[in-house]
N, C-alpha and C positions, 0 to 999 in steps of 0.2 A: 634252845637250839633251832627251833622252827617257828615260823609265823603262822603255822596252821593252828586250828583250835585244839583245846585240851581234849584228851580222849577219855576222861573220867565220865561217870554217869551224868547225862545231860537231860534232865527232865524239863519239859517246856514250862515256861512261866506265863503262858498266855493261852489263847483258845486252843482247846482240844489236846492239851498236853496232859498225858496221864502217866501214872507210875506203873512200872512193869516188874519191879523187883519184889521180893517176897517179904521185905520188911520196910517199914516207913517210919520216919520221924515226923512230928507235927510241924515241920518246917518245909519251905520250898527250896529245892536245890538251885544253885546258881546255873543260869543258862549262858553259854558262851556263843557269841555270834561273830561273824566276820563282815558285818554290813559296812564297815568303814576301812576295809582292807587290812585290818589287824584284829587279833583275837581280843574281844572285850566282853564284859558282862552285859547282858541285855539291858539291865537296869541302869547302865552307865552310858548307853548310846543315845545321844540327843536327837533322835528322829523317830517317826512312827514306824515301828517294826512289829510284824507278827512272825513268830517262829513256830513251826510245826515239826515235831520229831518224826523220823522215819518209822518208828514203832507204832505211832498213832496212825500213820497212813496205812500201814498193814492191818492193824486192828479194825479200823473203820472201813476197810475195803475201798480206799480212795485210789483209783487206778491212774489218774492223770491230773493235769492242772485244771481242766474244765470241771472235774468233780470237786477238786479242792476249793474252787471259787465259792462254792456254797458255804464253806466254813469260814471265809475271810470277808468280813464286812467291807463294802465299797470295792470289791473285786468281782468282775463279771467276765466270764469266758464262754462264748457260744460258738460251737463248731457247726458249720453248715456243710453242704456237699463239697464246696470248693474253699470258701473263705473261713478264716478263724478270727472271730471278733474278740479282742482283748481290751477291756475297759477297766480303768482304775479311777475312782472318784468321778465317774461320768465322763471320762476322757479316753478316747481310743482312736482307732483308724477305721476308715470306711471300707466299703467293699470294692477295693481296687488293688490288684496285686502289685501295682507300682508303689503303693504306700509301704513305708517301713513302720514298725510298731511304735506306739506311744509308751508301752510298758516293755522294757528290755528284759530278756531272760538270759541268765548266766548259769551254765552247768559246769561245776568245778573250775570256775574262773573264766570260762570261754563264753563269749557273747554268741547267742543264737540269733542270726541275722534276719530270720523271716518268721512270720506268724505261724506258718505251717509247723514249725518245730515245737510249738506248744502242744501238739497232738501226741508226741511220743510219750509212752507210758512211763510211770515211775518205776525205777529199778534200783533196789538196794540203796535206798536213800538214807543218809544220816539225819538230815533235816532240810526244811525249806524255809527260807527267810523271805518274807514279803515286805518290801520297803515302799512305803507310800509317799507320794510327792516326788518332785523332780530330783534326780540323782546325777546331774550332769557333771559335777566336778570329778568324782572318783570313777563313775561308771560310764560317762560319756554321752554321746548323742543318742537320740531315740529312747530317752528315759524321762520324757517330759511329764509323764503321769506316775512313774514309779519304776521299780525293778523287782524281779524275782530271782533270788539267788539260791540255787539248788546245789547241795553238797552231798556227794555219794560217800559211802563207807570206804575206809582204807584200813589195811592191816598194819600192825606194828611188829618189827622184828623181835621185840621183847615179849610178845604175847604167845601163849601156847597154841597148838593146833586146836581149831574149833570150827563149828559150823552149825547150820540149821537148815531144815527143809520143811515145807508145809504143803498141804494139799487141801483144796476147798472145792466143794460141790455146791452149785447155786441153782436158782430158778432158771428156766429157759435153757436147760441142759448146760449151764455155765460150769466151767472148770478153770481153776486157777492153781498153778503149781509154781512155787518159787523157793529159792534157797541160796545159800552161799557157803563156801568153804574157804578158810584162810589158815595160813601157818607160816612159820619161819623156816626158810631153807638154809639159813646160816645165821650167825650172830648179827649180821648187818643187812640181810635180805629177806623179804617176806612177800607173799603173793596171796591174792584173793580172787576167786572166781564166783560170780553170781549169775543167776539166770531167773527168768520168769516166763511162763507161758499162760496165756489167758484166751479162753474160747467161750463163745456164747452164741446161741441161735437167734438172738435179737428179741426185742420186747414189743414190737409193733406188728400187728397182724395185717398182712396184705391180702384182703379178701378177693381181689381180682386174680392174683397169681396163686392164691392158696399156699402162701409161704410167709415166714416171718421176715421182717425188715430189720436192717442193722445188725446182721450177723458179723461177728468179729472173730478173727484169728490172729493173735499177736504173740510174737516170740522175741525176747530180748536177752542179751547176755553182756557181761562186762568182765574184762580182765584187768586187774590192778596189780602193779608191781611197785614195791617200795624198796629203795636201796639207800642205806645210810653208811657210806664208805668211811666217813670220819664223824667225830662228835659234832661237827658244825655244818655238815652238809646233809640235806634230806632231798632225795630225788623220788618223785612220784609219777608214774606213767599209767594212764588209763586208756583202754580202748573199749568202746561200747557199740553195739549194733542192735537195731530194732527193725523187725519186719512186721508190718501191720497190713492186714487185709480186712476190708469191710465190704459186705455184699448187701446192696439195698441201702436206702436212707430212711431214718425214722422221721418222715415228714408226711404231712397229709393236707389236702385241700379242705380246711375246716369250714370255710364259708363259700358255698356255691350259690351264686345269685340266681334267683328264680326269674322266669321270663318277664313277668310284669315289672319287676324291679329293674331289670337290665334295660328294658325299653324306656322306662321313666328316667333313670339316672344316666344311662349311656346311649342316648339316641344316635350319637355320631360315632359309635364304636367301629373299629376297622373291619374290613372284610375277613381278616384272619380271626378276629374275635367272634364274628357272627358265625363263621363256618365251624369254629371250635365249639361254640355253644350248641349249634344245630346237631353236630355229630354226637356230642356227649349226651344231649337230651334224647336223641333217637336210639343210640346203641347202648348207652350206659346210664340209664336213668337212676341207677342205684347210688350214684356218687353222692347225692345229697344226704341220703340216710347213712351211708358208710362214713362220710366225713364227720357226722355228728356223734359217732360212737367213740368212746375212749380207747386210746392206744390202737387205733385202726386206720389204715390207709387204703386207697383204691387207685392204683396207677400201674402202668404197664412196664416201667423201667427200661423202655427201649425195645421190648420184645414184640410190640404190636398185638395182633389178635391171638397169637399162639405162642406160648412159651416153648413148645416143642420145635418150632421152626428156627429157634435161635434168634440172635439179635437182628432186628429189622431196620435199624437206623443207627448211624454212627459207627464207632469202632468197638466200644465196650459197653456192656449193659451198666446200669446204675451201680457203681462200685468205686472203691479206692484200693489201690495197691501201692504201699509206701515202704521205702527202705531208708534208714538213717544210719550214718556212721559218724562217730566222734573220736578224735584222738587228742589227748591232753598230756603234755609233759610239764610238770611243775617242779621247779628246783628252788629250794630255800637254802641260802648260804649265810650262816652267821659269821659276819666279818669283824666282830668285836664291838664296833660302834653302831651296830644295827643289823638288819637282815636284808640282804639283797635277794629279790625274788624274780625269777623268770617264768613266765607262763606262755607256752607255745601251744597253739591249737589248730587243728584241722577239722572242719565240719562239712559234711556233705549229705545230701539226700536226693532221692528221685521218687517221684510219684506219678502214677497214671490214674486219672479219674475218668469215669463215665458218668454223666449226669442227665437224668430225664428232666430237662429244664422246663417242660410244659406242665409237669406235675399232674398229669391227667392220665386216664386209661387209654389215651390215643397215642399212636405212633406219629408224633407231630414235630417236636423240636428236641434236639439232642445236642449235648456238648461233650467234647473229649479234650482232656488236657494231658500233656506229657511234659512235666516240669523237672528241671535239674538245677541244683544249687551247690556251689563249692565256695568255701571260705577258709582263708589262712589268716591267723592273727598271731601277733607277738607283743607281749607286754614285758617291760623291765621296770621294776620299781624298787625303791629303797625305803625302808621304814626304820626310823630311829628306835632305840630300845625302849623308850617310854620312861615316865617318871622324872623327866627333866623340866626345867622352866619352859623349854620349847620342844615339843614333840611334833614330828612331821612324817608325812608320806609323800614321795615324789616319784615320778616315772614318765616313761614314754610308751606310746602305743602305736602299732601299725596293723592295718587290716586291708586285705584284698579279697574281693568276692566276685563271683559271676553267677548271675541268674539268667537262665534261658528256658523257654518253653515253646512248644508247638500246641496250638489250639485249633479245633475245628468245631464250628457250629453248623449243624445240618438241619434243614427244614424239609419236611416231607408233606406236600399238599395232596398227595394221593391217599395218605393216611392209611397205608396198608390195605387199600381197597375199599375203605369206607366212603370216600368221596364219590367214586363211581356208583356205589350202591345207593347213596342218598340223592345224587344229582342226575340220575338217569343215564349213566354211562360216561359222563364227562370224566376224563382221566384224572384231572387235578385242578386245583384252584388257579394255578398259573394259566392253564388253558382258558379258563373263564375270564381272568383279568386281561388277557391279551387278545381276546377274540379268536383264539385258535392258532395264533402265530407262534406261541411258545409252549411246547408240550412236555417239558421236563417234569418229572415226578419229585425229584429231590435236588435241592441246591445247597451249596455250602460256602462259608467263608473260612479261609485257612490262614491263620495268623502265626507269625514267628516273632518272638521278642527276645532280645538279649541285652542285659544290663551289666556293664562292668563298672565296679566301684573300687576306688582306692582311698584310704583314709589314714591320716597321720595326726597324732595328738601328743601334746606334752602337758603334764598336769602336776599339781602339788597342793597339799593341804597341810597347814600348820596350826598347832594349838599352843596358845600362850597360857600357861598355868599361872594366872595373875596372883592367885593366892590359894590357900587350901580349899576355898569355897568357889572361886570364880575362874572360869576358863573362857577364852575367846578363840574361836577357830575360824580361820580364813582359808578359802580355797579358790583356785583358779585353774581353768583348763582352756587350752587353745587347740582348735581342731581345723585341719584342712581336709577337704574332700573333693575328689574329682569323679565324675560319672560320664560314661559314654553309653549310648543306647542305639540299637537297631530295632526298628519296628516295621515289619513289612507284611503285606497281605495280598492274597490272590483269591479270586472267586472261581467257583467250579459248579458243574451240574452233572447229572447222571447221563446226559446225552453224549458228552465227550469223556466222562469219567470223573468221579469225585476227587481223585488225586491229580487231575490235570487242569492247569489254569485255562480259563475261558474268558474271552472278551465279548461274548454274545451280548448284543445291545439290550435285549429284554432281561437277561440275567442282571446286568448292571443297573438297569432302570428299577427293577423290583427290589434289589438289595438296597439301593440308595433311598428310594422314596418310602419304602416300608420299614427298613431297619437302620437307615443312616450308615450303611456299610459300603465300602469302596475298595478298589485296588489302590494300594499306596506302598511307598518305600521311603521311610523316614530314617535319618541318621543325624543325631544331635548329641551335644555334650554340654556339661555345665560344671561350675566350680563353686565351692562354698568355703568360707573361712569364718570362724566364730570364736569369740572369747566368752567363757562361761564362768561367772563368779559365784561365790557363795559365802555366807557369813553366819556364824552361830555363836550365841552367847549362852553359857551354861552356869547355873547357880546351884550348888549343893546346899540346900537349905539346912539339912541335917545329914547325918551319915546314912539315913534311910530315905531321904526325900530329895528330889532334884527337879528343877524347873529349867526350861530352855526356850529360846526364841531364835528363829531361823529366817533368813532371806536367801533365796537361791534363784538362779535363772537356768534355763535349758533351751534346747531346740531339737526339733525333729527334722531330719534331713529332707530337703526337697528332691524332686526327681521327675519322672516321666510316666504318664498314664500307661497302663497295660491293657486298657480297654480296646477291643477290636471294632466296636461300633462307633466310629468317629469319621468326620468328613475332612478331606484335605483342606488346607487353609484358603484356597481360592474359591471355595464353594460355600453357599449357604446350607444350613442344616436341611438334610433330606432332599437336596436339589440334585438333578441330573440333567445338565444342559446338553449332553451329547446327542448326536443324531445317528441313526443306523449307518453302519459302515465307517464311522469316524474313529480313528485311533484315539485311545485314551489320552495320549500325550498331546494331541491336538485339541482336546476338550478341557483338560485341566492338568496342572503339574502335580504328579503323584508324589513328588519328593518334598513338598512344602506342607508341614503340619499346621493344624489350627492353633489358635491361641491357648486352648485348654490342654495341649499336649504336654507342656511343661508346667509344673507347679513349684512354688517357692517353699523355703523353710518355714516351719511353724515354730513360734517362740512363746516362752512362758516366763512370767514373774510370779514367784510363790512366797507367801508369808505363812509361818507356822509358829504357834506357841504350844507348849505341852509340859507335861510333868510325869515323873515316874516315882512311885512311892512304894516302899515296903512297910507294911503295917502289921499290927498284932504280933509283935515280936518275931517277925519273919515268916508268919504263916499265911500272909496275904500280900499280893501285889496289886496295885491299881495304877494303870498307865492311861494317859489321855492325851489327845492332841486336838487343837482347833486350828483350822487353816483357811486361808483366803488366797485364791489363785486366779490370775488373769492370763488367758491364752489369746494370742494374736496371730493373724494369718492362718486360720484354721484350714487344714487340708481336708476337703470334703468331697464326697462323690455326689454328683447332681444328675438328675434325669432331664435330658434336653428335649423331651417330647417323643423322640423315636430312638433314643440311645442314651447311654450314660457318658458323662464327662467328669472331669475333676477341676477343682478351682480352690484358690485360697479365699474362702468365702467371707470371713468376718472374725468375730471375737466371741469368747465365752467367759463367763464369770462363775467360779466354783468356790463354794464355801461349805464348811461342815464341821462336825465334831465326831471324834472316834474315841471309844473307851474300851479298854481290856481289863478284866478283873479275874484273878485266880485266887482261890482260898482253900488251903489245906484245913478243912473244918475239924477233922479229927485225924487220928493216926490212920484211919481206914477210908475216909471219905474226902474226896477232892471235888470242889464245885467251881464252876467258871461261868462267866458271862462276858460277851463282848458285843458291841453294837455300834452303829453309826447313824448319824443324821446327815443328809446331803442335800444341798441346794445347788444344782448345776444347770445353768441356763445359757442360751445364746444371747450375748449382749448385742451383737450385730450379726444378722444373717438374712439379708434382704432377698437374696436369690436362692432360697431353699428349694429343694426338689418339690415338684408339684404332685398332688394326689391324683389318683385315677379320675376322680370326678372333675377336678380342675382341668385336666388334660383333655377330657371329652369336650368341654366348653371351648378350650383354647389349646389346640395340639402343640403350639409353640410356647406354652406357658413358661414364664421365667427366662425367656430369651429375648434379645432385642427385637426380634420379629413378632413376638407375642404381645398380647394386650392385657394379660393378667400375670400375677406372680404369687409366690407363697412365702411371704415375709415371716420368718420364724424367730425374729428378734423377740426376746423375752420368753420363748418357749424352752422346755426342758431339753437337755441334750440326750443322746442315746444311752440306754442301759444305766440310767440314773435313778435308782430307787430312792425315794425320800428316806426310807428307813430300812435297815437290814441288821440282823442280830443272830447270834448263836448262844444258846444256853446248853451246858453240858455237865455231866457228872461222871466220876469214876469211883467205884467202891471196891475195896479189897478186904477179904476176911480170911485169916488162916483157919483151916478146919482140921488141923492135926496131921501128924505123920508127913510133914514137909509139903502139905498140899495147901493151896489157896483158892478160894472161890472169888471170882471177880465179876463185876457187872458194870456196864457203862452205856452211855447213850448221849444223844444230843438232839436238839430241835433247831433247825436252821430256817430262819424266816427271811424272806425278801419281799419288799413292797412292790407294787406294780411299776412297770417301766415301759418305755416305747423302744422298739427295736428297728423301726423303719425310718429312713432318713427324711421322709416327708411328714413325719409326725401325724400320720393318719390315725384318728381314734380307733379305727377298726383293727389296727395293728398293735394296740395297747395290750401288753401281757399282764394278766391279773396277778396280784401277789399270791404267794404260796408259802406253806410251811412243810418241810420234810422232817420226819422224825425217824431216827435210827436207834436201834437197841441191840446190845450184844451181851453175852454172858457165858461163863464157862469155868473150867477148873484147870489149874496149872501146877506143875512142880518144877524142879530145877531142870528136868530133862524133857518134859513134854507139856503140851497144852492142847485142850480141846475146847472149841468155842462154837456156839450157835449165834447167828446174827441175822438181823433184818435191816435193810436200807429202805427208806421211804415206806415204812410199815403200814401207813394208812392209804397207800396207793394213790397219792396225790398226782393228778395229771398236770404237769407243769410244762410250759413251753419255753424254749430257748430263743426263738426268733419267729417273727411273723412278717410277711411281705405280700405284695400283689402277685397273684398268679400270673405269670408273664403273658399268656395268650388271652385269658378270659378277663377282660376289663370288669372290675367290680368284685371279683372273687379273690379269696385270700388263702395262702398256704402257710403252715406253721411247722417248725421243727419241734419234735416231742422229746422231752427228757425222760430218763429212765423211770419206770414205775416201780412197784413193790418187788423187792428181791429178798428171798430167804436163802440162807446157806449154812453150812457147817464146815469148820476147818479143823484139821489136825496138824499139829506142829511138833517137831522133834528138835531138840538142841543137844549138842555134844561138844 
């Protein structure tokens, strides 16, 4: 009747899939996935797929995609204050909000158009499918590295009333409450309501403010309605909402350069760097010791010298306030010769960020973002019934979206009174720089960005069942896309009001020469059309063993940079040829963007061979894939000496091997191991971002005006660990009277990787292993479990980068430390 997946027991056949029922056979149950837009056994799908059941997400306490990445080799997701970095097989998107993602995410069939949507927590999930490698034919653009397919739970009108509710208490005053209730309202109509609330005080100690960092308060709910008016029509509607609030950021300046080293390595550092070091040395000498302590930070979060005085710079203290809404209407209609499916989606979010972007105990530089995103999509596809000589899926897709945001970056060179205290009454660094001609304490750049996108695609994939053993699958997708952008900016100061545009000559001169920031008003548009082919050859060696070979292409859409620190096209970098009293329009044309404003499509050619094998009479599965991928026209973020730009910089070459193994060793014990080896390097990247040391020697390093560069050709790409692996076990033992004891755990290993675009060795993240353990007792009606995540309290880092003000110092985002908890769950 429906093209949706089977609703029987779906135990995972790969990493982390554990049994939850009270009886087990020494066989692995079949896992049904929809990775190819139709319900199929995982062992029959000729691509590299990892599937994780929703029950395992709940048992292991995996709250979101960033946490799940630890369990999936070759997947890395790092959330920073503003950007979310999503990388698969060493390929992802840089730190620019104009970039779309290389790893597309789909929730109940709806494409999530922006990386920020990866932050929404898991809610009532049936399973998560991670598809590695380009998925352009069936899933479309922006899947050059892979796709994540999330399927939430749905009720069935034939099922009885049921539900579950759980409550967990964790370290750092953490609390997690979640549950769901479903039932039939008639013979053809059913409903399900699910909710989740998560709260924690944070795991990083801010010793300056004497409060924890990374406090989280998250509430989600989903309403699902299923109507089956006839035997051949299935209508499924879902609405979900997530409200997420984070106070403070789990980040710390881990390397604070001492005076001797900064004078030796950075003799040409800017006046802002010198004053930043001077003030920090004078008033906050503890920063060096505090940065060396585990799970500790030392920064003011925008409050300045006193938390009691409230926010001292910008609009919001260091925090996130996010709200997500998703609407999905899925209609499956069995028309006799196949299934016609309509998927209608509306997705939107809004978030407000405050970021202490100097990452210091100083009230120095602050950033505020207010971003909104709306997207409508409609897909119509037809799937043949299967089992014929020629099986196929074909359809059309339309999507329209709008991204807009307001951003303010504020600089305070009074530093909440520390500059007058250190420099003998001089009110600010601006007064010093201009010989007393400019007396502002705070200046700001105010940026507005709006991107409208429309995309249309037609696609098809057909499988020729050449014999009982051989299948040839060919796919093709054609996409057209149009984008229109408005990007405008004005400068302001506290002399006329931070909200009021100002054309003060000294304001323009300082912003241009120190920060490559100008007043401008750009309006541009672009169009793209692409053909995306794929080919797959599958050989069923035996009934339990399959080999495949695949070639596919893909592309990631081009666009326009969202950076605010950029020069108009008539000017050189950090140049300000205006004179006092001259109107801006007489000095340069603020409507002409520079060459880096627009970037082109990124393209990929991918080759993969693999196998899926069921062994030991059905008690073991062994799946593997070997791949070789070439990326061209890489979209990269580059530092241009005094600001960031984007460019299509070069090429990368990615190759590796992935293995997934699951073994039902006994009726009670399930073991698993998955792992990956990865070699991901830049084949060509001659104008890579320069390191802080290189920029001190040549401030225009990597630009036509400079005399040095940072050729990264042959170097590793970002977030590309050579090795990553997960080993896990699940043990179950009946103990009488309908009770079962269970014990499970996993060790997740990730080799070292670089998270900074300049490949500075100081930003290399050391490899780490996180060990989780859980155990408890369950019956048919209840379950009690004690658990620990990262039980050995491994301090691991998600990202490292140059501290913006202090040349030579480095800041890192810290991942969660040891968490202990206990959970009680009731089923009815």
